N, C-alpha and C positions, 0 to 999 in steps of 0.2 A: 024780281025773281033772278037768280042766277044762271046764266047760261051753262052749259055742260063743261066748256073749257074751263070757265071760272071756279066751278065746283070741283073739278078735278084739280086743279092747281092748289086750291085752298085745303082739298083733302090730304095732299102730299106735303105742304108746307109744314115745318115744324116735327116733322118725323126724325128720327134718330137715323144718322148716317151710317153707312157701311162701307167697306172697302171699296167695292165697285162705284159707288159713288164719290169717292175722292179720287180713284183711278182714272175715272170720266171727266175728272176737272170740273164737276157742276158746281152751282154755287150753294154755298154754305154760309150760317149765320149762328150767332149765340142765340139760346132759347130765349132771350128776353128782347130779341132782335137787333143786335149790334151786327155792323157789316163785319165780315172777316174775309181775309185774304190768306190762303194757305201759301206758304211758302217752301216748306220741305216735308217729306215723309221719311222719317228716319226708320228704316228696315232693319238697322243693325241691334236694336232694343227690342227686347221681348218683354211686354206687349209692344208693337209699333208705337212710335210717337209721331204727333203730327203738331209740326211748328207753323205759326200764323200770326198774323198781326190782325188785332181787333180795333176798330176805329170806335171812339168813345164820343159821348154827346157834346164833349167841346172841341171836337175834330182832331183831338191828340190821337196818335196812334201808338199801341202798346203790343209787347211780344204776350203771347200766351201759347202753353204747350197741352195737347190733349192725348190722350192714349186711343188705340184704333176703335174704341167704341163710342168717341167722342166725349167722354167725361174728361173734364179740365182738371190736370195735375199741377200745373204752374199759371198763376195770375198774376198781372202786374197792376197798380192803381196807376190814376192818371200821372203821379209824380215820379213813376220809374219805381216804386218800392213794391217788394212783393206783397200780395195779399192771399188770404185763404181762398180759395176757389169755391164757387157757389154753385147751386143746381142750375142757377140761370146762366150759367157759363159753358154749359154743356153745347157742343156742336149739334146743330139739328139742319135739315134741308131747308135751303131759301125758296126753292119753287116748288 
């Protein structure tokens, strides 16, 4: 049986991000569980763009760009080539 703390963490983990989550610099990940480090939030674009680095399974770090809703607009494969963003590339809360 889960403790109340574990239940709350599991309940929040995987929910879509919002501007407050990003502004508070809380941890994020992709929908399929890849680690993400946000490097820049571009407020000059509408919708705002979130730039970040994603750590792939082979410990390679690649650049990604998401809109302010967390939907991926630009993704890169392990060789640095552009790839079509997928549903699993969406940003979600890591805790």
